[in-house]
N, C-alpha and C positions, 0 to 999 in steps of 0.2 A: 279374200285377196284385196290388198290395196287396190284402191280401183284404177289408178294411173298405169302400174304394171299388169295388170289384169286386161286391160284395155291393150298395152303393148304386146303381150303374149297372143291374143286373140287376133290382134291385125297380121302379125308375124306369119302365124301360122296359118290362118286362113289362105295366105297367099303360096305356103308351100304344101299344101295340102294335096295337089294332084301330083306332085313331084316328089313327094316325102319316103315314099321306097326306093329312090336312087340313093340312101343316106344309108351305107353299110354299117357304121356302128350303131346305130339304132338296132339293127335285126341282131347283131351281134350280142349287145348288151341285152336284150330280152330275152334268147335264148338263154345267157347266164344265167340270169335271174331265176328264170323257171326252173333249170336243174336247182340253183342252191336254195329254191323253197320247199323242195321235196314233198311236192302237192301229190295226194295221191286221190284216187278215184272216190267220186263221191263228194268231195268236199266244194265249199263256196268261196270264192276268189274275187278280190276288188280288185283293177288292174287302174289307181290312179294315172292320169294324165296317158291314156291309153295311144293317142296319137291316131294310125291308121291302122290299129289293134295288132301290131306282130305280137306284142308279150300274151296279149285276152286271149288268141286265136292260138297261140302254141299251149296255155294252161288248159284251155277251152280239151283239146285232146288227150292232156294226162288226167283231168279230173273226170273223162268220160261221160255219158249219157245220165248218169245218176248224179253229177256235179254241175256245177254252173258259174259261169264268169261274168262277171259285168264290168265293161272298160267304161270309165267317167273320162269325159275331157269337157275343156272349156268351150272347146271349138266345133261346131256342127258340122262344118266342112270336113277336119279331120274325122269326124263319126260317120260320116257320108262315106267315104272311102273304105271304113272298117266295114262298116254293113255290107259295102259290096263285094268284097273280097269273103265276109263270113258265107254271104248267099252263096257265091262261086264256089266256095269249098263246100257246101249241105252242111256248116256249121249250125246247129241249132240247139245249143246249151250255152249260147252267149247272147247278153243283150247290152244294147249303147245307151247312155245317160248323158246328155249335157249337166255340168255340176262345175260346182267350185270345189276345190280339192281342202280348202280350209273350213267350209260349211258342208260338209255330206248330208245327200238326202235319203240318208237310210236310219231304220231305227239299232238302237244300241244290240250288239251282239248279235249282227248278223253275219260277217264272213270267219272263214278259218284262216283266211290269210288276205292279207291287204300290200300288194306290190307297186313299186313304182319305180320306172325307168327314166333315169334323164330326166327329171321332172321337180324334183323337191327344190333345186337351186333358186327357180322361177317364181317360190313362194315368200312373199314378204316375213311372213312370221311363222318359220319353220316347226318352232317348238308347238306352237298353237296346232300345227296343222297333224304333228305327229299324233299330238293328245286325241283330237279326232279321230285319228285312224287308230287310236287304240280303244275308242268308244266303242266303235264298230264292231270291233275283233272280239269274237265268243273268247272265254276264259281259257287261257294257254294258246290262243292263236298268233300266227307269225307277222310280224312285218317284216319288209326287207326295202330298201330302195337303193338306187346307184348314183354317183356324182361322178366328175372324171378328176384322176388324180393330179397332182404336182408337175408332171411331166407330160401331160397328155398333149397329142398333138405340136410337139417340138417342132421347129423350124418349119413347116407349113402354114402353122398360125403365124409365125413369126413374119415371114413373107408376106401373108396377105395383108397383117395389119399393116407393115409398112408401106405396100401399093394403095391401102382404104385411104391412109392418110394423105398422101401423093394426091390422090383424087379427091379427096375433103369428102370421103365418106364418112356419114355416121351410121355404126352398126349396133341394132339391139342387142346386148348382153346379159346374162342371167345375173342379179343384184348381188346373190350372195353362193358362189359357186362350190365352196365347202371342198377345198383340194386336200384338206389334211384328215387323215384318220381318226385323228383324234377328235375332231370338230364334230364327224359323224358321229361318234360314241358318245361323244357330252348329249349331244340331242336324244340320245336314245335313253341314255339313262337318265336325264331330266325329266324326260316323259313319264319315265316311271316302267319301263319296260326292263325285263331280266334275260339273264343269258345273252348279253350285249357281244357281239363280237364285229369285227370290220374286217375285210378280206381286200387286200389290195393286191391287184393283178394285172399285166399287161396282155394286150388281146391285138397286137399291131398288124396291120393288113398292107397290101400294095396295090397301087395304081400300075398298070402295065403302060399308061402314057399320058402327057397333060390333058388330053382330052377327056380319059376317063377320071382324072382328078377334076377337072370342072365338071363335069356332069354332077360330081356329089359336092361339089363347093357351092355350086349356086342352085343346089338344092336345099340349102340350108338357111340359116337367121339371116345371111349378108343378100338373101333375092332382093329385100324390101330396098335394101339400099342402092344395089344393081339397078333396079328398077327407075329410079330417080335420073339414071343420066340416061344421053342420048343413045340412040342405037348406036353411032359412032364412038363416042367415049365410050361406051360400054364394051365392044369389040378390041379399041385399043390399051384399055384397062385387063382385059382378057389374055392379048398377045403380051402384053409389059409381066404379069403376074406369071404365064404358063414358060416365059425365056428363063425366069427365075428358079421355078418349080422345076422345071425339067434339067436343070442344071443336078441335082440332087437324085437324080436317075443311079441305078447300080443294078447289077446284075440280074437283080429279083424285079427289080421298077422301083418307083418311086414310093418309100415307107409312110405310113400314117402311122405314125405312135399312137396308140389308143390304151392311157392307163387308166382305170377303173378302180374305184372303190365301191364294195358291196356291203352295207350294213345290215345286220340282222337282228332282231332281237325277239322278244316272245311276251306277251300280256300275261299279268298273275292272273294265278288260278283263283 
């Protein structure tokens, strides 16, 4: 991973580690990926960019005591949270490794499946990363990753961006977000995977009020930018943003659109 992007990712997620479980779309995406991968008892799984371990812990339940899940992440603070959750749940078939998704510290043909939830768009060389993921897969093994679709977080993201600009906030964004399913498909084909398919799905959810929205919003990558504001300016930013956000409320609440692409492929036999 290019050094400058890697450093930004580590700095951003180091600050998020303690509250990252407040972000609901992470849990939704991880759960769906585990379903789509169709894991079997006894399989060996690599969860790339595991974060606080949502996906890895769910996968560990499916593969059972005869299987094994390895959660890999750049950020040790995220991995510490994952370890704590694993210990609290009594999970013994998961391990946690600090490492780079583009240079995996594993031998060839180690895993039955490589899964990456909402992480590939942070990688400067996505094609090289997918070839590396293919290297550690057993013949016939599966790769699956997710990205955000074109209509992801409509309205709320637009409002937030407007207020971020007014307050002069610079927010770290993924360099190559891959919203187009065809981009995902092409990457897998170019990386020499077969049986390629990309599913575009919606998994919208609702915040009951502005405070609930703020809890999630302030637990995302915007946190580093917010931390640069004084307490008074941060409070005013919150008030201004929530005034607009709450105008979007409907009987069900405030809708957070969640558009996702799930890209699947298989290593050649």
